N, C-alpha and C positions, 0 to 999 in steps of 0.2 A: 496601550498594550491591547490586544485583543486574543481572540482564539485562534492557534493553530493546529494542525492537524495535518497528515498525510496517510494513505491507508492503499494497499495493493491488494485485489485478491483476486486469486488465481483458481481456475478449475481444472479439479485432477493430478494438484502435483501435492508435494510431500514436503514435510517442514524440513528435511534435512537437505532439499533442494533450494528451499526459499531461503533456510541461514547460508549455504555455501554463496548465493547469487548476490545476495545482502552484505555477509559480511558478519552476521551479526551470529554472537557464539552461545545465544539462551534464549528460551522464549518470553521472558519475561525481565525487563532491563526498567525500575524504577527509580524513580528520583524523591526527594526527602518530601517533594510537594506531591498530594492526593492527585491519585486519578491519572500522573504525568508517567511517561516512558513507554515500553517497546513492547505489544504484547502481540501475542498470537491466538489463534483458535479456529478451529473446523468445524464445519456445518454441512449438512446434504439438505440440498434445498431439489423439489421434485423430482428425487432419487438420482441427485447429480451431485459427487464430493467436490468442496471446495474450502480453500485456507484463505485465510483472513490475516493480516500484520497490520498494525496499527502502531503508528510513532506520536504519541500524543504531546503534544505540548510545545513552545517554541523551541527548548532543547533538542526537542527530538523528532521535529517533523521535517527536517530537512535530510535526515538520514534515508531516506526513500525515494525512487526518483522515478522517471520515466523509464529509464534505460532498465531498471530494474522490472519491471514490468512488461516491458518490451521482451527481455531477455526469457521471461517466464513464458511468456504467450508460446515463445518458439519448441517449448518443451511440449508440444502436441498439447495445445490448446488454448483457449481464454484466459485473459488476463485484465485488469482492469486498474488503474493509477486514480487516485484523488488527492486533492492537496486544497489545504485552504488556510488563507491567512488574513485573518480580518482584519489586522491592523492596517491593513494596507488596501482592503476589500478586495482582495485576487484569489480566485478561486478556478479549479478546472476539473475537469473528470473526463479523462483517455478512456476508450475501448480498443483492445490488441486483439487479433486471433493471426497465429502462426508470424508472430514480428510485423505485423500490418496493421496498420492505425483502421478501425472500422469507423471511428464517431471522434468527436471532441464537441464537450461544453465548457467555454471558458466565459469568464464574467472577471471584468477588473482591468490591471495591467495589460 
């Protein structure tokens, strides 16, 4: 068993759009295990607004997908998708703008 996680960072979106696209109904969904669950935060970097949703732990990491990130980038902005599964040493990081893939970094399978 290894660490498993996925996240999506989306530029200029809002929480309601992210919930609608991902199908989540709340900002924080936790399990009985410490630090595992679905988490959401917003931040400003260099004057630009970003939303981040994190699916932490094996039970949750599959809840987010590349298709969610692509859809968010189609809503006027940039979006990044990250997935990590240390059990099989599989990691991928995608960048999208307006529904198009800008670049990908992948390691593993």
